[in-house]
N, C-alpha and C positions, 0 to 999 in steps of 0.2 A: 385429934389427929388432923393434919392439914388436909385441905380439900384437894382431891385429885380430879383433874379434868377428864372428860369422857374418853378422850383418846388414850390416856394412860390407864384409866380404870378398866376400860374394855379392851385392852391389848390382849391378843390371843395368847393363851397359856399352854394349849395343846394343839396338835395338828388339826383336830376337828374344828377348832375355832377359826381357822384361817379361811377367809372368804375369797372366792373367785380364783384360786390357784390350785385346782385339783391335780394338774400334771406335775407340779412341784411336790405337793404333799404325798401323792401316791409313790413317786419315785424314792423319796427319802425314807418313807416308812418301809418300803420293800428292801431298801439297802440295809436298814437296821435289822430287819428280821433275818436277812440272809448273811449278816455279818460281813457286808461289803462296803464298809465306810471308807470313803476316799480321804486322802490327806489334805485336799484343798478344794473348796467350793467357791464359786463366784455367782452371787445373786444380783441380777441386773433387772432394771425396769423403771417405770415412772415412780414418782414420789408417793409415799403413803399407801403402798399396796401390800406391805407385809414383809419386806426383805429382811430387815433387822429382827423383826419378831420371829420369823422362821429360823433365823440363825440362833436365836436364844433358845427356842424350843428344841432345835437339834442338839445344842450343847447340853440341855437338860436330859434329852433322851439317851445320849451316849454316856452320860455321867450319873444317871439315876442309880441309887443304891439298889433298886429293885430290877435293874436292867443289865445291859442296854435293852431298852424297850421303846417301841414306837409310840407308847402312851406313857409319858413321864408321870410319876405319882404326884408331884408338886407338894409332897408333904415331908419327904426326907430332907436331911440337912443340905445335901448338895443342891437339890432342886430349889429349896427356899433361898439359899445364898445366891444362886444364879438369878432367880427372879428378882431379888432385892438389889442385885448388882454389887455384892460385896465378896463374891467368891475370889479366892486368891489364884485359882487355876483357870478362870474364864475372864479374860481381859478384853474390854471393848476399847478400841483405839480410834480416835478421830483422825482420819487421813488428811484433813485440811490443816490441822495444827501440828501434826507429827509427820511431816512430809519429807523431811530431809534424810540424808544418808546417815547422820549420827544416830537418829532414832532407830533406824533399821539395824545398825550395828549393835545397838544396845539390845534390841529384840533378839538378834542372833545369839548373843551371849546368854540370854535368859532361857532360851528354849532347850539348852543342854541339860537343865536340871529337871528332875522328875517332878510330877505333880505333888502337891501337898496332901490333898485329900481326895481328889477326884481321880477318875480313871484316865482322862485325857486332859492335857493342857490345850485350851481353845483360845485362839486369837481372832477376834472379830474386828476387822478393819473397815470402818464405814467410810464412804466416799473415797474408795481406794484410788480412783482416777486422779486425785489431787496429789499423789506422791510424785516426786521429781523423777526425772529419767535416771539419775544416779542412784536414787533409792530403789527403783525397780530393778536396776542391774545388780545392786547389792543383795537383793532378795531372791534372785533367780536360782542360785545353787541350793540355797536352803529350802526354797519352795519345791524344788524338784525332788530332793531326797531329804525330807525332814526326819527327825527322830520318830520312832514308832508311837510315842506318847503325845505327839503334837498334831493338832488339826487346825488348818487355817480356813477362815470364812470371810470372804470379801463381799462388800455390798457397794453398788454404784448405780447412779442414774445415767451415766454416760459411758457405755461400754466401748465406744469407738476411741476413747482416750486411753484405754488400757492397752499396753503393748501386746502384740501377738505372742511374744515369748511368755508372757504371764498367762494369757488365755489358754495356751496349749498345755499348761501345767495344772489346770483346774477343771473341775466338772462345772459346766456353765448351765445356769437355770435362768430362763427368761420369764420374768413376772409380767402378767398382763394387766392392762388398765381395766378397772372394774366397771361393769355395766351399771346403768342407772337402776335397773331392777334389783340387782344384788345389793347396792348401797341402801336402797329404800327398805329392803327386807331387814337389813342389819339395824338401821335407824328405828324401824318399828319395834324390833326386839328390845332395843335400848329404851325407847320411850315407854314401853309396857313395863319394863323392870323398874324404871325410875318414876313410874306413875305420872307421866307427862301426857296431857291431852293435846293431840295434834292431828290434823287431817292428812290423808295420803297425798293430797295435792301439795300441801306445804312441805312434806317430806321429800316429794319429788323435786320441788324447787331447790331445797337444800342440797339434795344429791346432785342436781344439775350444776349448782354453783361449785360443788366439790371437784368437778371436772375429772371424774374417774378415780379420785383419791379418797380412800376411806378415812384416813387421818384428817384431811381437810374437811370432809363432810361432817365428821364428829366434832371438829373444832367450831365449825359454823353452827351446828346444832347447839353446842354449849353456849355460844354467843346469843342465839335466838332465845334460849331458855332464860338467860340473864336479862334480856330485853323485855320478854312478854310474860315470864313466869311459867307456872306449871300448866296453865291453860293457854294454848297458843292459837290465835286466829290466823286465817290466811292473810288478812290485811297487815298484821304485824310482820309476818315473814316478807310480804311484798315490799313494805316500807324499808325494812332493814337491809334487804338484798338489793334495793334499788331497781325493782322489776317494773317500775313505771315506764321504762323504755320499751317494754313489750307491747304496751298499748300503741305507741307510735310505730312499732315494727309491723304489727298486723295491719294497721291503717295504711301504712305506706305500700305494703305489698298489695293490698286490696286496690289502691288507686293505680298502681302500675298495671295490674292484671286487667283493670277496666280502661286502661289507656287514657287516664285523666292526668295529664301533665300538670295542669293548674293545681289540682288537689295535692299532687306530690310535693310541689313547691310549698304549699301552705303547711303541710304536715312537717316538712323539714324546718320551716321557720318556727313553728310552735315548739318543736323539740329543741331547737337551738336555744331559744329563750327560756326553755324549761331547764336548761343546764346540761343537756346531753353532750357527751364527748363525741364529736363527729367521727373521729377515727375509730373509736371503739364501737360506735353504732354501726359503722360500715362493716366491721367484722361480724356483728350480730346479723346484719342484713344478708351478708354472704352465707352465713350458716342457716339463716331462715329459708332462703331460696334453695339451698341444698336439701333441707328437710322437706320442702314442698315437692321437689323432684323425686325424692325417695318415697314419699307418701303416694305420689302419682304412679310410681313403678311397682312398689311392693305392698301397698295397702297398709294394713294394721299390724304388720310384723314389728312389734316394738323392740325386739332384740336387735334389729338393724337400725332403729331410729333413736333410741335413748331420749324419748320425749314424754313428758307427763301426759296424763289422760286428757285433761281439759285442752291443753295445747294441741294434742293430736286431733281432737275433734274439729278445732278451728282450722288446722292445716288441711284436713280432709275436705272441709267445706270450700276452701279456696282452691285447692288443687283440682277439684271436680269440674271447675269451670274452664279449664285450660288444658291444652294438649301437652304431653311430655316434651315434644319437640320445641314448643314455645318456651317452656320452663328451662330446657337445656340451653337455648340461645340466651335467655336472660342471665342464667348462671355464668355462661361464657363471658358475657360483658362484664359482670362483677369480678370474675377472676382476672380478666385482662387488665383491669384498672386497679387491682388491689395494691400493687407496688406504688403506683402514682399517688393514691390516696394516703398511703403510709408516709411517703416522703413530702407530701404537700404542706406548704405553710398555711394554706387556706382550704382545709378538707371539706368545709361546707360547700364551697363553690364547686369542687370536684364532684361531690355527692349530688348536687342539684343537676349538674350537667349529665351525669350518668343516669339518674332516674328519668330524666327527660328523654334520653336516648332509648331507655327501656320502654317507656310509655309509648314512644313512637314506633316501636318495632311491630311490624305486621304479624298477625298470627300465622304460625307454621302448621302445616297439615302433615301428618305422618304419611310416608310413602305408600304404605299398605292401603291407607284410606283413599289416597289419590288414585291408585291403581284400581281399587274396588269401584270407585265412582266412574272411572273410564270404562271399565268392563260393563257397568250398568248402563252407561250411555250407548255402548256398542250393542248391547242386547236390545235396548229400546229402538235403536236405528234398524236393527235386523227385524224386529217385530212390527215396525211401522208399516202401513199399507203402501202398496206401490204407487208410483206417480200416476196422476190422472192424465188422460189424453187431452190435448189442446182442444178447446171448444166443445167438450162433451163431458157429461157426468159419469161416463162409464169407466170402469177400471181397464187398464191396459191388458191386452190379450197376452197369454203366455207365449214366450218366444220359442219357435221351433228350431230344430237343428240338433247338432251333436251335444251342445251345452245348453242347459236351461238355468234360469235364475231360481235360486232357492228362496221364493217369496211365499207369504201366507196365501192360502187359497182364498180367492175373491170370486164371488158369483159373477159370471159374465156370459153374454150371449155370443161374443165374438169367438169364432173358431179359428184354429190354426190354418194358415194359408197352405193349401195343398198344391195349387197350380203355380208354375214359375211366375215370378213377378217380372213383367216386361220392363225394359229400360225406361227410365223416367225422362220425358222430354218436354212436358207441358209446364207452364209457369207455376200452376198449383201442384207442384211435384210432377208435372207432366211435360209440357213443351219448353220448359226452361233450359237454358244452356247448362252444360255440365259445371262450368265455373260458378254459375248462379246457384245451382243445387248445392254445391260444396260450401259456398259462402253462407247460404241459409242454414245448412246443417250445422256449421260451426257456431253460428249465432244461437241456434236452438240448444246446442250442447252447453254453451256458456250460461244460458239461463238456468240450467239444472246443476252444473258443476263447473265452476271457474277453473279449478286445478286440472280437470280433465280437458277442458277447452284449450288451456295453455299447452297441453301436451300434443293434442292432435293438430294444433296450429303449425307444428313442425312437419306434419305429414303432407302427402300429396294424394289428391283424388285420382284413383285409377279407374273408376267406373262403378256402376250399380246394375248388375245383370243377374238373372236367375235367383233372385232373393238374396243376393250377397253384395254388400257394400265393401269395396276393396280400397284400402288405404295403405300407401307405401311410405316408408321412412328410410332416408339415407343416413340419418344419425342413429348409430347403433344404441346409444344410451336411451334415446326416446323410444326406440323400437322395443327394447327390453322392458321399459317402464309400462308402456301401453299394452304389451303382450301379456302382462300379468293377468291371471285368471279373474281376480276381483275387478280389476279395471276393465277388462274385456266384457265381463258380464254386465257391468254398469253401462258401458257404451252400447251394448246390444239393446238394453232396456230403453235407453234414450233414443236410439235409432228406430226402434219399433214405434215409439210415440210420435216421432217426426214423420215417418213414411206411412203411418196408419196401417202397417202390415208387419208381418213377421220377418223382418230383414235381419240377416246375420252379418256381422262385421268381420272382415278378414284383414289381418294385419300382415303386411309383407315387408321384407327387408330388401332395399334397393342398393345398387352399387353407388359408391360415392361419385359425385360429379367430376367430370374430367377437370384436371388442373388442381385437384386437391393434393395434399401431401402423400396420400396413399390410401389403399383400401382398408387399412387396419385402424386408422384413427382420424378424428375430425380436426378441423383447423382450430388452433388455440385461440385465435382472435374471435372466432364465432362463439366459442365457449365463454369467453370473457364477456362478450356483448350480450349474448342471448341466453345461454344456459344458466348462468348464475342468477340473472334477474328472473328467469322463469322459475327456477327452483325456489327463490325467495318468495315470489308471488304465490307459488303453489303451497309453500309452507304456511303462509299467512292466511290463505283461504281454505286450508284443509278443514273439512267439516268437523272432524274430531277435535281439532284445536278450538274451533268456534264454540263447540258444545262445552268444552272444559272451561273456557272463559265465561260462558254464560252461567255455569254452576258456581264458580268461585267469584263472588262479587268483588269488584275492585281490581281484578287481575288484569295485567297488561303485558304485552310483548315488548321487552326492552330491546332486544337485538336478535337478528337472524344471522347466524354464521354458517357459511358454506364450507364444509370440510373438503379439502383437496388432498389427493393421495400424496404421501411423502415421496420425494425422489429417491430412488434406489441408488446406492453407490455403484459405480462401474465395477464389473467383475475383474478380478485380478487375473492376469494371464499367467 
């Protein structure tokens, strides 16, 4: 007897043999049990996933001499004739070579006659999307109301090419692409039955080359057996499938993740002279970084990855060294350049440029991690000891008044001032002029907080009496900013260290100066000259920003933008 290839020898003969299509199998079996057999079925999906095989099994199930039965016996005359393809009542038609209106007219003439030996006449039209528009139109009426003894079964890999008028007259079944695990299990079953010694890794490589198609995987397995015999080593499969490009793939991704552009160029050069197709290799690289991102997100959930065990371990090792945000940015670069590489006359040059960009990409940190580090910095700042008084090693005394600073308890012998503080008129905080006291105080604040000093620069010194330092602001924006509880507490703390006593700061709002545009807003010219520059300086010198830049090495401020309120359209009268 002539040799049968594995794809034909192991073609499913009953519904239970069909791999990876439980939704189709269960529906058809229930329809047979309930005697609800439709007059037309459309099986669509990728190549090699069982569409034509299911159509044959269904034809046997409804024509079996022991049935109709959801499990055909495969021993009666009808089942054997259908299996061998010689049944007069079950015809398989190639839609690509019988696509014209004349063939459909001939089919319409034949279906009027009763079956010769079977219960139903079955017409299986493969690649039905290849029929012409005229042929589809000629089939419409017959397909909608065929004789009771006729069942149509259509198979196609391109459902979108089938007219909607045909789709609406059929029961549609979408076949799914098979998972790597399902194909490997079937290949292991075949290898055990055929007494073939092969490793699971080699079977995974064969299944991966099959790209979700059982027929393709079985054909590749047949070819590997012819090449290596009944004892198949991993090296033989690797040589036959050309998996040497995997070595360059992992080396290149390793160099990119370590930001070594020189090594990237060296690997591409070696692969080019080793015979790699740069366009095909780019597709492998794109898929590789997609797998890296999936491994980083989902871990070892192989049903989402379709990766062999050894490759999965190597991917996990690489993905553990980089954040998912960085991998996502690298994958975005590859996706954005995919079309350019495909159309390029020199894909090697494109690939070299792209991997250099990827290697130069700075690492990205997840937003949650950035926020967590900022919160940690804030906690450290809050837990740090208060500022020391100038010229002494003692801690600052607690500030008296209605509001107190929430600082850690520090042992100190300085007690709160209970007597009113006299107005300061001396040079050492005593006989100095008020403007000198105010100028020295601003310089003292600037030593401790530049942003706070830039804000009080806009204020006016109103006096220091009865333990209160009064500062007035004519600019409402700065008044609101300095009157914030956190800013005010910080200013109280600095004032206490300057005056060496428990001085409270009072912020007051003053009327705008005469000659201004009005009491409700400040001059736009002053905002442009002073406010914007002050806000930028404040942002650049903010202690939280400085701490963030000290944590993330190499970080720099590119630009400071000042947001201005959008102009509201005038109200319609």
